Biopython code that builds the backbone (N, CA, C, O; Angstrom):
import numpy as np
from Bio.PDB.StructureBuilder import StructureBuilder

atoms = [
    (1, "UNK", "N", (104.237, 102.450, 93.978)),
    (1, "UNK", "CA", (103.082, 102.321, 94.843)),
    (1, "UNK", "C", (103.163, 103.431, 95.888)),
    (1, "UNK", "O", (104.159, 103.520, 96.606)),
    (2, "UNK", "N", (102.147, 104.272, 95.991)),
    (2, "UNK", "CA", (102.209, 105.336, 96.995)),
    (2, "UNK", "C", (102.179, 104.772, 98.407)),
    (2, "UNK", "O", (101.548, 103.748, 98.671)),
    (3, "UNK", "N", (102.854, 105.437, 99.285)),
    (3, "UNK", "CA", (102.937, 105.013, 100.680)),
    (3, "UNK", "C", (101.658, 105.428, 101.398)),
    (3, "UNK", "O", (101.444, 106.622, 101.606)),
    (4, "UNK", "N", (100.781, 104.463, 101.793)),
    (4, "UNK", "CA", (99.519, 104.833, 102.437)),
    (4, "UNK", "C", (99.713, 105.474, 103.807)),
    (4, "UNK", "O", (98.790, 106.088, 104.341)),
    (5, "UNK", "N", (100.903, 105.335, 104.375)),
    (5, "UNK", "CA", (101.144, 105.954, 105.675)),
    (5, "UNK", "C", (101.307, 107.465, 105.543)),
    (5, "UNK", "O", (101.058, 108.199, 106.499)),
    (6, "UNK", "N", (101.720, 107.932, 104.377)),
    (6, "UNK", "CA", (101.924, 109.356, 104.167)),
    (6, "UNK", "C", (101.040, 109.918, 103.057)),
    (6, "UNK", "O", (100.937, 111.135, 102.901)),
    (7, "UNK", "N", (100.404, 109.038, 102.288)),
    (7, "UNK", "CA", (99.604, 109.475, 101.147)),
    (7, "UNK", "C", (98.374, 110.231, 101.629)),
    (7, "UNK", "O", (97.676, 109.760, 102.527)),
    (8, "UNK", "N", (98.097, 111.392, 101.048)),
    (8, "UNK", "CA", (96.937, 112.161, 101.512)),
    (8, "UNK", "C", (95.623, 111.455, 101.187)),
    (8, "UNK", "O", (95.395, 111.021, 100.058)),
    (9, "UNK", "N", (94.779, 111.353, 102.185)),
    (9, "UNK", "CA", (93.448, 110.779, 102.019)),
    (9, "UNK", "C", (92.466, 111.694, 102.726)),
    (9, "UNK", "O", (92.826, 112.389, 103.676)),
    (10, "UNK", "N", (91.257, 111.692, 102.270)),
    (10, "UNK", "CA", (90.242, 112.519, 102.909)),
    (10, "UNK", "C", (89.804, 111.888, 104.215)),
    (10, "UNK", "O", (89.596, 110.677, 104.287)),
    (11, "UNK", "N", (89.669, 112.683, 105.220)),
    (11, "UNK", "CA", (89.221, 112.204, 106.515)),
    (11, "UNK", "C", (88.238, 113.188, 107.110)),
    (11, "UNK", "O", (87.844, 114.148, 106.446)),
    (12, "UNK", "N", (87.832, 112.967, 108.354)),
    (12, "UNK", "CA", (86.842, 113.834, 108.976)),
    (12, "UNK", "C", (87.303, 115.273, 109.104)),
    (12, "UNK", "O", (86.473, 116.182, 109.124)),
    (13, "UNK", "N", (88.622, 115.507, 109.192)),
    (13, "UNK", "CA", (89.112, 116.872, 109.352)),
    (13, "UNK", "C", (89.732, 117.409, 108.061)),
    (13, "UNK", "O", (90.525, 118.350, 108.104)),
    (14, "UNK", "N", (89.383, 116.828, 106.928)),
    (14, "UNK", "CA", (89.970, 117.283, 105.664)),
    (14, "UNK", "C", (91.030, 116.311, 105.195)),
    (14, "UNK", "O", (90.724, 115.169, 104.850)),
    (15, "UNK", "N", (92.259, 116.751, 105.182)),
    (15, "UNK", "CA", (93.323, 115.880, 104.694)),
    (15, "UNK", "C", (93.870, 114.990, 105.805)),
    (15, "UNK", "O", (93.864, 115.373, 106.975)),
    (16, "UNK", "N", (94.337, 113.811, 105.438)),
    (16, "UNK", "CA", (94.901, 112.877, 106.409)),
    (16, "UNK", "C", (96.420, 112.802, 106.260)),
    (16, "UNK", "O", (97.059, 111.939, 106.862)),
    (17, "UNK", "N", (96.990, 113.683, 105.477)),
    (17, "UNK", "CA", (98.438, 113.689, 105.301)),
    (17, "UNK", "C", (99.091, 114.246, 106.564)),
    (17, "UNK", "O", (98.611, 115.215, 107.152)),
    (18, "UNK", "N", (100.190, 113.618, 106.967)),
    (18, "UNK", "CA", (100.881, 114.077, 108.165)),
    (18, "UNK", "C", (101.636, 115.365, 107.882)),
    (18, "UNK", "O", (102.228, 115.537, 106.816)),
    (19, "UNK", "N", (101.603, 116.273, 108.863)),
    (19, "UNK", "CA", (102.395, 117.494, 108.760)),
    (19, "UNK", "C", (103.870, 117.109, 108.931)),
    (19, "UNK", "O", (104.164, 116.007, 109.394)),
    (20, "UNK", "N", (104.797, 117.995, 108.568)),
    (20, "UNK", "CA", (106.219, 117.675, 108.761)),
    (20, "UNK", "C", (106.556, 117.323, 110.211)),
    (20, "UNK", "O", (107.339, 116.404, 110.452)),
    (21, "UNK", "N", (105.981, 118.032, 111.172)),
    (21, "UNK", "CA", (106.251, 117.744, 112.585)),
    (21, "UNK", "C", (105.646, 116.392, 112.978)),
    (21, "UNK", "O", (106.268, 115.618, 113.705)),
    (22, "UNK", "N", (104.427, 116.113, 112.491)),
    (22, "UNK", "CA", (103.807, 114.825, 112.771)),
    (22, "UNK", "C", (104.627, 113.684, 112.170)),
    (22, "UNK", "O", (104.785, 112.634, 112.793)),
    (23, "UNK", "N", (105.140, 113.888, 110.981)),
    (23, "UNK", "CA", (105.974, 112.854, 110.348)),
    (23, "UNK", "C", (107.226, 112.610, 111.179)),
    (23, "UNK", "O", (107.642, 111.464, 111.351)),
    (24, "UNK", "N", (107.824, 113.667, 111.690)),
    (24, "UNK", "CA", (109.009, 113.542, 112.529)),
    (24, "UNK", "C", (108.685, 112.716, 113.785)),
    (24, "UNK", "O", (109.454, 111.836, 114.173)),
    (25, "UNK", "N", (107.558, 113.008, 114.403)),
    (25, "UNK", "CA", (107.135, 112.286, 115.609)),
    (25, "UNK", "C", (106.762, 110.849, 115.255)),
    (25, "UNK", "O", (107.113, 109.916, 115.977)),
    (26, "UNK", "N", (106.055, 110.678, 114.150)),
    (26, "UNK", "CA", (105.683, 109.346, 113.659)),
    (26, "UNK", "C", (106.933, 108.475, 113.509)),
    (26, "UNK", "O", (106.959, 107.332, 113.965)),
    (27, "UNK", "N", (107.958, 109.019, 112.872)),
    (27, "UNK", "CA", (109.195, 108.262, 112.663)),
    (27, "UNK", "C", (109.843, 107.863, 113.981)),
    (27, "UNK", "O", (110.370, 106.757, 114.097)),
    (28, "UNK", "N", (109.814, 108.738, 114.967)),
    (28, "UNK", "CA", (110.390, 108.404, 116.275)),
    (28, "UNK", "C", (109.596, 107.295, 116.969)),
    (28, "UNK", "O", (110.169, 106.461, 117.671)),
    (29, "UNK", "N", (108.289, 107.291, 116.771)),
    (29, "UNK", "CA", (107.454, 106.251, 117.388)),
    (29, "UNK", "C", (107.714, 104.903, 116.726)),
    (29, "UNK", "O", (107.954, 103.911, 117.414)),
    (30, "UNK", "N", (107.669, 104.860, 115.391)),
    (30, "UNK", "CA", (107.733, 103.559, 114.708)),
    (30, "UNK", "C", (109.154, 103.021, 114.563)),
    (30, "UNK", "O", (109.331, 101.804, 114.499)),
    (31, "UNK", "N", (110.159, 103.870, 114.508)),
    (31, "UNK", "CA", (111.515, 103.352, 114.318)),
    (31, "UNK", "C", (112.262, 103.147, 115.631)),
    (31, "UNK", "O", (113.090, 102.243, 115.745)),
    (32, "UNK", "N", (111.965, 103.999, 116.636)),
    (32, "UNK", "CA", (112.678, 103.893, 117.907)),
    (32, "UNK", "C", (111.778, 103.492, 119.071)),
    (32, "UNK", "O", (112.265, 103.177, 120.157)),
    (33, "UNK", "N", (110.475, 103.503, 118.845)),
    (33, "UNK", "CA", (109.540, 103.115, 119.896)),
    (33, "UNK", "C", (109.493, 104.090, 121.065)),
    (33, "UNK", "O", (109.227, 103.690, 122.199)),
    (34, "UNK", "N", (109.751, 105.372, 120.794)),
    (34, "UNK", "CA", (109.782, 106.358, 121.871)),
    (34, "UNK", "C", (108.380, 106.672, 122.383)),
    (34, "UNK", "O", (107.406, 106.632, 121.633)),
    (35, "UNK", "N", (108.298, 106.984, 123.664)),
    (35, "UNK", "CA", (107.037, 107.406, 124.278)),
    (35, "UNK", "C", (106.864, 108.908, 124.061)),
    (35, "UNK", "O", (107.766, 109.583, 123.564)),
    (36, "UNK", "N", (105.705, 109.415, 124.435)),
    (36, "UNK", "CA", (105.442, 110.851, 124.298)),
    (36, "UNK", "C", (106.456, 111.671, 125.093)),
    (36, "UNK", "O", (106.967, 112.673, 124.594)),
    (37, "UNK", "N", (106.752, 111.255, 126.321)),
    (37, "UNK", "CA", (107.715, 111.970, 127.155)),
    (37, "UNK", "C", (109.115, 111.953, 126.552)),
    (37, "UNK", "O", (109.807, 112.971, 126.557)),
    (38, "UNK", "N", (109.530, 110.809, 126.037)),
    (38, "UNK", "CA", (110.843, 110.707, 125.408)),
    (38, "UNK", "C", (110.931, 111.572, 124.154)),
    (38, "UNK", "O", (111.962, 112.189, 123.888)),
    (39, "UNK", "N", (109.843, 111.610, 123.387)),
    (39, "UNK", "CA", (109.807, 112.448, 122.183)),
    (39, "UNK", "C", (109.906, 113.918, 122.577)),
    (39, "UNK", "O", (110.632, 114.681, 121.941)),
    (40, "UNK", "N", (109.184, 114.320, 123.619)),
    (40, "UNK", "CA", (109.226, 115.713, 124.082)),
    (40, "UNK", "C", (110.652, 116.102, 124.478)),
    (40, "UNK", "O", (111.116, 117.189, 124.134)),
    (41, "UNK", "N", (111.349, 115.220, 125.199)),
    (41, "UNK", "CA", (112.738, 115.502, 125.579)),
    (41, "UNK", "C", (113.642, 115.569, 124.356)),
    (41, "UNK", "O", (114.489, 116.457, 124.251)),
    (42, "UNK", "N", (113.463, 114.634, 123.437)),
    (42, "UNK", "CA", (114.312, 114.575, 122.241)),
    (42, "UNK", "C", (114.144, 115.810, 121.367)),
    (42, "UNK", "O", (115.121, 116.373, 120.873)),
    (43, "UNK", "N", (112.885, 116.226, 121.182)),
    (43, "UNK", "CA", (112.615, 117.346, 120.275)),
    (43, "UNK", "C", (112.565, 118.691, 120.990)),
    (43, "UNK", "O", (112.507, 119.740, 120.348)),
    (44, "UNK", "N", (112.586, 118.659, 122.310)),
    (44, "UNK", "CA", (112.543, 119.913, 123.058)),
    (44, "UNK", "C", (111.192, 120.589, 123.031)),
    (44, "UNK", "O", (111.105, 121.805, 123.203)),
    (45, "UNK", "N", (110.133, 119.822, 122.816)),
    (45, "UNK", "CA", (108.785, 120.395, 122.790)),
    (45, "UNK", "C", (108.069, 120.163, 124.101)),
    (45, "UNK", "O", (108.495, 119.355, 124.926)),
    (46, "UNK", "N", (106.982, 120.878, 124.280)),
    (46, "UNK", "CA", (106.158, 120.696, 125.476)),
    (46, "UNK", "C", (105.431, 119.359, 125.370)),
    (46, "UNK", "O", (105.010, 118.946, 124.289)),
    (47, "UNK", "N", (105.294, 118.694, 126.513)),
    (47, "UNK", "CA", (104.657, 117.386, 126.546)),
    (47, "UNK", "C", (103.220, 117.431, 126.005)),
    (47, "UNK", "O", (102.793, 116.522, 125.293)),
    (48, "UNK", "N", (102.485, 118.484, 126.342)),
    (48, "UNK", "CA", (101.102, 118.614, 125.852)),
    (48, "UNK", "C", (101.062, 118.778, 124.336)),
    (48, "UNK", "O", (100.182, 118.229, 123.673)),
    (49, "UNK", "N", (101.996, 119.518, 123.796)),
    (49, "UNK", "CA", (102.041, 119.722, 122.342)),
    (49, "UNK", "C", (102.358, 118.413, 121.635)),
    (49, "UNK", "O", (101.744, 118.086, 120.620)),
    (50, "UNK", "N", (103.310, 117.670, 122.167)),
    (50, "UNK", "CA", (103.661, 116.373, 121.580)),
    (50, "UNK", "C", (102.456, 115.431, 121.652)),
    (50, "UNK", "O", (102.174, 114.702, 120.701)),
    (51, "UNK", "N", (101.751, 115.450, 122.782)),
    (51, "UNK", "CA", (100.556, 114.607, 122.925)),
    (51, "UNK", "C", (99.501, 114.969, 121.892)),
    (51, "UNK", "O", (98.838, 114.085, 121.350)),
    (52, "UNK", "N", (99.339, 116.257, 121.614)),
    (52, "UNK", "CA", (98.383, 116.679, 120.583)),
    (52, "UNK", "C", (98.792, 116.149, 119.209)),
    (52, "UNK", "O", (97.951, 115.694, 118.435)),
    (53, "UNK", "N", (100.088, 116.212, 118.917)),
    (53, "UNK", "CA", (100.576, 115.684, 117.640)),
    (53, "UNK", "C", (100.355, 114.177, 117.550)),
    (53, "UNK", "O", (99.914, 113.669, 116.520)),
    (54, "UNK", "N", (100.661, 113.473, 118.627)),
    (54, "UNK", "CA", (100.486, 112.017, 118.648)),
    (54, "UNK", "C", (99.013, 111.662, 118.459)),
    (54, "UNK", "O", (98.692, 110.759, 117.687)),
    (55, "UNK", "N", (98.128, 112.350, 119.145)),
    (55, "UNK", "CA", (96.690, 112.095, 118.987)),
    (55, "UNK", "C", (96.236, 112.354, 117.558)),
    (55, "UNK", "O", (95.414, 111.612, 117.020)),
    (56, "UNK", "N", (96.767, 113.400, 116.945)),
    (56, "UNK", "CA", (96.439, 113.708, 115.556)),
    (56, "UNK", "C", (96.937, 112.599, 114.622)),
    (56, "UNK", "O", (96.240, 112.220, 113.681)),
    (57, "UNK", "N", (98.131, 112.085, 114.880)),
    (57, "UNK", "CA", (98.687, 110.983, 114.080)),
    (57, "UNK", "C", (97.781, 109.756, 114.204)),
    (57, "UNK", "O", (97.442, 109.128, 113.201)),
    (58, "UNK", "N", (97.393, 109.420, 115.433)),
    (58, "UNK", "CA", (96.521, 108.270, 115.650)),
    (58, "UNK", "C", (95.206, 108.427, 114.890)),
    (58, "UNK", "O", (94.733, 107.485, 114.254)),
    (59, "UNK", "N", (94.626, 109.610, 114.957)),
    (59, "UNK", "CA", (93.367, 109.868, 114.267)),
    (59, "UNK", "C", (93.530, 109.705, 112.758)),
    (59, "UNK", "O", (92.705, 109.069, 112.102)),
    (60, "UNK", "N", (94.587, 110.278, 112.221)),
    (60, "UNK", "CA", (94.815, 110.215, 110.776)),
    (60, "UNK", "C", (95.130, 108.806, 110.299)),
    (60, "UNK", "O", (94.839, 108.466, 109.152)),
    (61, "UNK", "N", (95.709, 107.995, 111.143)),
    (61, "UNK", "CA", (96.064, 106.627, 110.760)),
    (61, "UNK", "C", (95.038, 105.598, 111.206)),
    (61, "UNK", "O", (95.154, 104.421, 110.864)),
    (62, "UNK", "N", (94.034, 106.024, 111.967)),
    (62, "UNK", "CA", (92.965, 105.122, 112.379)),
    (62, "UNK", "C", (93.391, 104.103, 113.419)),
    (62, "UNK", "O", (92.929, 102.962, 113.410)),
    (63, "UNK", "N", (94.274, 104.520, 114.313)),
    (63, "UNK", "CA", (94.732, 103.637, 115.389)),
    (63, "UNK", "C", (94.458, 104.306, 116.725)),
    (63, "UNK", "O", (94.138, 105.493, 116.786)),
    (64, "UNK", "N", (94.588, 103.517, 117.815)),
    (64, "UNK", "CA", (94.348, 104.072, 119.142)),
    (64, "UNK", "C", (95.561, 103.959, 120.057)),
    (64, "UNK", "O", (95.524, 104.405, 121.204)),
    (65, "UNK", "N", (96.644, 103.357, 119.543)),
    (65, "UNK", "CA", (97.826, 103.193, 120.385)),
    (65, "UNK", "C", (99.099, 103.177, 119.542)),
    (65, "UNK", "O", (99.066, 102.990, 118.326)),
    (66, "UNK", "N", (100.211, 103.379, 120.228)),
    (66, "UNK", "CA", (101.507, 103.305, 119.557)),
    (66, "UNK", "C", (101.746, 101.898, 119.026)),
    (66, "UNK", "O", (102.316, 101.728, 117.949)),
    (67, "UNK", "N", (101.314, 100.893, 119.776)),
    (67, "UNK", "CA", (101.497, 99.511, 119.333)),
    (67, "UNK", "C", (100.809, 99.264, 118.000)),
    (67, "UNK", "O", (101.388, 98.659, 117.097)),
    (68, "UNK", "N", (99.563, 99.735, 117.876)),
    (68, "UNK", "CA", (98.843, 99.568, 116.608)),
    (68, "UNK", "C", (99.539, 100.314, 115.483)),
    (68, "UNK", "O", (99.628, 99.806, 114.365)),
    (69, "UNK", "N", (100.032, 101.507, 115.761)),
    (69, "UNK", "CA", (100.723, 102.306, 114.762)),
    (69, "UNK", "C", (101.981, 101.582, 114.273)),
    (69, "UNK", "O", (102.241, 101.512, 113.072)),
    (70, "UNK", "N", (102.746, 101.052, 115.210)),
    (70, "UNK", "CA", (103.983, 100.346, 114.870)),
    (70, "UNK", "C", (103.678, 99.084, 114.063)),
    (70, "UNK", "O", (104.336, 98.821, 113.057)),
    (71, "UNK", "N", (102.699, 98.312, 114.489)),
    (71, "UNK", "CA", (102.337, 97.088, 113.770)),
    (71, "UNK", "C", (101.899, 97.413, 112.349)),
    (71, "UNK", "O", (102.337, 96.768, 111.396)),
    (72, "UNK", "N", (101.043, 98.405, 112.207)),
    (72, "UNK", "CA", (100.570, 98.785, 110.876)),
    (72, "UNK", "C", (101.730, 99.244, 109.995)),
    (72, "UNK", "O", (101.804, 98.892, 108.818)),
    (73, "UNK", "N", (102.619, 100.020, 110.567)),
    (73, "UNK", "CA", (103.775, 100.527, 109.813)),
    (73, "UNK", "C", (104.625, 99.372, 109.282)),
    (73, "UNK", "O", (104.945, 99.335, 108.094)),
    (74, "UNK", "N", (104.993, 98.430, 110.155)),
    (74, "UNK", "CA", (105.903, 97.360, 109.743)),
    (74, "UNK", "C", (105.217, 96.329, 108.871)),
    (74, "UNK", "O", (105.868, 95.718, 108.023)),
    (75, "UNK", "N", (103.912, 96.116, 109.054)),
    (75, "UNK", "CA", (103.189, 95.219, 108.145)),
    (75, "UNK", "C", (103.180, 95.809, 106.736)),
    (75, "UNK", "O", (103.374, 95.092, 105.755)),
    (76, "UNK", "N", (102.954, 97.117, 106.643)),
    (76, "UNK", "CA", (102.976, 97.763, 105.334)),
    (76, "UNK", "C", (104.367, 97.647, 104.720)),
    (76, "UNK", "O", (104.490, 97.324, 103.539)),
    (77, "UNK", "N", (105.406, 97.901, 105.492)),
    (77, "UNK", "CA", (106.780, 97.817, 104.975)),
    (77, "UNK", "C", (107.078, 96.415, 104.466)),
    (77, "UNK", "O", (107.706, 96.247, 103.421)),
    (78, "UNK", "N", (106.622, 95.402, 105.213)),
    (78, "UNK", "CA", (106.842, 94.017, 104.797)),
    (78, "UNK", "C", (106.147, 93.750, 103.465)),
    (78, "UNK", "O", (106.736, 93.153, 102.564)),
    (79, "UNK", "N", (104.887, 94.192, 103.338)),
    (79, "UNK", "CA", (104.164, 93.999, 102.071)),
    (79, "UNK", "C", (104.851, 94.735, 100.938)),
    (79, "UNK", "O", (104.950, 94.210, 99.829)),
    (80, "UNK", "N", (105.328, 95.949, 101.200)),
    (80, "UNK", "CA", (105.988, 96.725, 100.164)),
    (80, "UNK", "C", (107.283, 96.055, 99.730)),
    (80, "UNK", "O", (107.586, 96.015, 98.537)),
    (81, "UNK", "N", (108.054, 95.527, 100.680)),
    (81, "UNK", "CA", (109.293, 94.829, 100.331)),
    (81, "UNK", "C", (108.996, 93.598, 99.474)),
    (81, "UNK", "O", (109.692, 93.339, 98.492)),
    (82, "UNK", "N", (107.962, 92.841, 99.845)),
    (82, "UNK", "CA", (107.590, 91.668, 99.053)),
    (82, "UNK", "C", (107.144, 92.081, 97.655)),
    (82, "UNK", "O", (107.521, 91.450, 96.667)),
    (83, "UNK", "N", (106.346, 93.137, 97.572)),
    (83, "UNK", "CA", (105.896, 93.643, 96.274)),
    (83, "UNK", "C", (107.094, 94.042, 95.420)),
    (83, "UNK", "O", (107.172, 93.668, 94.249)),
    (84, "UNK", "N", (108.026, 94.794, 95.992)),
    (84, "UNK", "CA", (109.202, 95.238, 95.249)),
    (84, "UNK", "C", (110.051, 94.052, 94.795)),
    (84, "UNK", "O", (110.592, 94.066, 93.689)),
    (85, "UNK", "N", (110.171, 93.028, 95.640)),
    (85, "UNK", "CA", (110.940, 91.842, 95.283)),
    (85, "UNK", "C", (110.295, 91.102, 94.112)),
    (85, "UNK", "O", (110.989, 90.691, 93.183)),
    (86, "UNK", "N", (108.984, 90.932, 94.150)),
    (86, "UNK", "CA", (108.274, 90.259, 93.062)),
    (86, "UNK", "C", (108.425, 91.042, 91.765)),
    (86, "UNK", "O", (108.680, 90.454, 90.715)),
    (87, "UNK", "N", (108.271, 92.356, 91.825)),
    (87, "UNK", "CA", (108.421, 93.187, 90.624)),
    (87, "UNK", "C", (109.824, 93.048, 90.053)),
    (87, "UNK", "O", (109.994, 92.946, 88.838)),
    (88, "UNK", "N", (110.839, 93.041, 90.928)),
    (88, "UNK", "CA", (112.219, 92.900, 90.470)),
    (88, "UNK", "C", (112.438, 91.541, 89.816)),
    (88, "UNK", "O", (113.062, 91.453, 88.759)),
    (89, "UNK", "N", (111.928, 90.482, 90.441)),
    (89, "UNK", "CA", (112.093, 89.139, 89.873)),
    (89, "UNK", "C", (111.422, 89.035, 88.506)),
    (89, "UNK", "O", (111.993, 88.471, 87.573)),
    (90, "UNK", "N", (110.224, 89.571, 88.390)),
    (90, "UNK", "CA", (109.518, 89.540, 87.106)),
    (90, "UNK", "C", (110.271, 90.355, 86.062)),
    (90, "UNK", "O", (110.399, 89.930, 84.914)),
    (91, "UNK", "N", (110.764, 91.510, 86.453)),
    (91, "UNK", "CA", (111.526, 92.353, 85.520)),
    (91, "UNK", "C", (112.793, 91.652, 85.064)),
    (91, "UNK", "O", (113.120, 91.669, 83.878)),
    (92, "UNK", "N", (113.518, 91.027, 86.008)),
    (92, "UNK", "CA", (114.730, 90.293, 85.650)),
    (92, "UNK", "C", (114.410, 89.142, 84.711)),
    (92, "UNK", "O", (115.119, 88.922, 83.729)),
    (93, "UNK", "N", (113.344, 88.405, 85.007)),
    (93, "UNK", "CA", (112.946, 87.289, 84.157)),
    (93, "UNK", "C", (112.598, 87.789, 82.750)),
    (93, "UNK", "O", (113.051, 87.223, 81.755)),
    (94, "UNK", "N", (111.791, 88.852, 82.677)),
    (94, "UNK", "CA", (111.368, 89.375, 81.380)),
    (94, "UNK", "C", (112.557, 89.903, 80.576)),
    (94, "UNK", "O", (112.601, 89.760, 79.354)),
    (95, "UNK", "N", (113.511, 90.507, 81.265)),
    (95, "UNK", "CA", (114.685, 91.054, 80.583)),
    (95, "UNK", "C", (115.566, 89.936, 80.014)),
    (95, "UNK", "O", (116.151, 90.096, 78.943)),
    (96, "UNK", "N", (115.664, 88.813, 80.719)),
    (96, "UNK", "CA", (116.551, 87.723, 80.304)),
    (96, "UNK", "C", (115.862, 86.632, 79.497)),
    (96, "UNK", "O", (116.527, 85.743, 78.966)),
    (97, "UNK", "N", (114.563, 86.687, 79.402)),
    (97, "UNK", "CA", (113.807, 85.646, 78.721)),
    (97, "UNK", "C", (113.831, 85.858, 77.226)),
    (97, "UNK", "O", (113.679, 86.979, 76.741)),
    (98, "UNK", "N", (114.024, 84.775, 76.499)),
    (98, "UNK", "CA", (113.886, 84.837, 75.044)),
    (98, "UNK", "C", (113.085, 83.614, 74.622)),
    (98, "UNK", "O", (113.387, 82.496, 75.038)),
    (99, "UNK", "N", (112.070, 83.823, 73.800)),
    (99, "UNK", "CA", (111.223, 82.690, 73.412)),
    (99, "UNK", "C", (112.001, 81.701, 72.546)),
    (99, "UNK", "O", (112.853, 82.091, 71.748)),
    (100, "UNK", "N", (111.697, 80.436, 72.716)),
    (100, "UNK", "CA", (112.322, 79.402, 71.900)),
    (100, "UNK", "C", (111.540, 79.332, 70.603)),
    (100, "UNK", "O", (110.378, 78.923, 70.584)),
    (101, "UNK", "N", (112.187, 79.733, 69.521)),
    (101, "UNK", "CA", (111.498, 79.813, 68.230)),
    (101, "UNK", "C", (111.345, 78.428, 67.604)),
    (101, "UNK", "O", (110.273, 78.079, 67.110)),
    (102, "UNK", "N", (112.403, 77.656, 67.627)),
    (102, "UNK", "CA", (112.360, 76.342, 67.001)),
    (102, "UNK", "C", (112.499, 75.266, 68.057)),
    (102, "UNK", "O", (113.103, 75.471, 69.110)),
    (103, "UNK", "N", (111.931, 74.127, 67.755)),
    (103, "UNK", "CA", (112.026, 73.005, 68.665)),
    (103, "UNK", "C", (112.700, 71.865, 67.930)),
    (103, "UNK", "O", (112.356, 71.557, 66.789)),
    (104, "UNK", "N", (113.648, 71.250, 68.581)),
    (104, "UNK", "CA", (114.355, 70.134, 67.959)),
    (104, "UNK", "C", (113.464, 68.910, 68.025)),
    (104, "UNK", "O", (113.302, 68.312, 69.089)),
    (105, "UNK", "N", (112.885, 68.533, 66.896)),
    (105, "UNK", "CA", (111.939, 67.411, 66.868)),
    (105, "UNK", "C", (112.639, 66.078, 66.680)),
    (105, "UNK", "O", (111.980, 65.040, 66.624)),
    (106, "UNK", "N", (113.964, 66.087, 66.580)),
    (106, "UNK", "CA", (114.672, 64.823, 66.371)),
    (106, "UNK", "C", (114.927, 64.097, 67.681)),
    (106, "UNK", "O", (115.172, 62.891, 67.679)),
    (107, "UNK", "N", (114.874, 64.806, 68.792)),
    (107, "UNK", "CA", (115.111, 64.167, 70.084)),
    (107, "UNK", "C", (113.851, 63.481, 70.575)),
    (107, "UNK", "O", (112.746, 64.001, 70.424)),
    (108, "UNK", "N", (114.026, 62.323, 71.156)),
    (108, "UNK", "CA", (112.900, 61.613, 71.743)),
    (108, "UNK", "C", (112.412, 62.380, 72.966)),
    (108, "UNK", "O", (113.220, 62.822, 73.783)),
    (109, "UNK", "N", (111.133, 62.538, 73.096)),
    (109, "UNK", "CA", (110.577, 63.236, 74.249)),
    (109, "UNK", "C", (110.479, 64.729, 74.032)),
    (109, "UNK", "O", (110.167, 65.457, 74.974)),
    (110, "UNK", "N", (110.736, 65.218, 72.819)),
    (110, "UNK", "CA", (110.638, 66.640, 72.526)),
    (110, "UNK", "C", (109.194, 67.071, 72.390)),
    (110, "UNK", "O", (108.279, 66.280, 72.618)),
    (111, "UNK", "N", (108.991, 68.304, 72.024)),
    (111, "UNK", "CA", (107.651, 68.849, 71.845)),
    (111, "UNK", "C", (107.429, 69.093, 70.367)),
    (111, "UNK", "O", (108.262, 69.716, 69.709)),
    (112, "UNK", "N", (106.323, 68.613, 69.841)),
    (112, "UNK", "CA", (106.014, 68.811, 68.426)),
    (112, "UNK", "C", (105.507, 70.222, 68.188)),
    (112, "UNK", "O", (105.216, 70.956, 69.133)),
    (113, "UNK", "N", (105.403, 70.595, 66.923)),
    (113, "UNK", "CA", (104.973, 71.954, 66.583)),
    (113, "UNK", "C", (103.544, 72.229, 67.024)),
    (113, "UNK", "O", (103.171, 73.389, 67.197)),
    (114, "UNK", "N", (102.734, 71.192, 67.211)),
    (114, "UNK", "CA", (101.362, 71.401, 67.656)),
    (114, "UNK", "C", (101.224, 71.356, 69.171)),
    (114, "UNK", "O", (100.113, 71.373, 69.700)),
    (115, "UNK", "N", (102.359, 71.300, 69.867)),
    (115, "UNK", "CA", (102.337, 71.347, 71.336)),
    (115, "UNK", "C", (102.288, 69.988, 71.985)),
    (115, "UNK", "O", (102.355, 69.899, 73.211)),
    (116, "UNK", "N", (102.171, 68.905, 71.199)),
    (116, "UNK", "CA", (102.156, 67.563, 71.771)),
    (116, "UNK", "C", (103.575, 67.050, 72.008)),
    (116, "UNK", "O", (104.541, 67.632, 71.514)),
    (117, "UNK", "N", (103.694, 65.986, 72.747)),
    (117, "UNK", "CA", (105.013, 65.424, 73.026)),
    (117, "UNK", "C", (105.388, 64.423, 71.953)),
    (117, "UNK", "O", (104.554, 63.638, 71.502)),
    (118, "UNK", "N", (106.650, 64.453, 71.547)),
    (118, "UNK", "CA", (107.156, 63.488, 70.578)),
    (118, "UNK", "C", (107.582, 62.214, 71.301)),
    (118, "UNK", "O", (107.942, 62.243, 72.478)),
    (119, "UNK", "N", (107.536, 61.121, 70.592)),
    (119, "UNK", "CA", (107.969, 59.861, 71.213)),
    (119, "UNK", "C", (109.202, 59.331, 70.558)),
    (119, "UNK", "O", (109.707, 58.279, 70.951)),
]
sb = StructureBuilder()
sb.init_structure("model")
sb.init_model(0)
sb.init_chain("A")
sb.init_seg("    ")
for serial, (resi, resn, name, xyz) in enumerate(atoms, 1):
    if name == "N":
        sb.init_residue(resn, " ", resi, " ")
    sb.init_atom(name, np.array(xyz, "f"), 0.0, 1.0, " ", f" {name:<3s}", serial, name[0])
structure = sb.get_structure()
């Protein structure tokens, strides 16, 4: 499943894919909860430049705040983890499953060949 947080989509300015620098800033916001000033200090960039990157990230992701960005990020991760878990469980079941070819009709309460219950 492609990651919608990084997957390129068409937007008002062309592509909505994050640039490498935007991705770096995005990761600092969603994983560490850093503010624009903290990101500027960490990366050694000018505060105005970092603000421009953050605004671009918000525009591309359709959010207006860091809180919305973080919530959207972790909700997606939760859905992806659940999806991956379900796929794994189904794969494990399918790999270990073998159809029962014959049914023992001598036992009381078994299933007959026509799908009915034996008495």
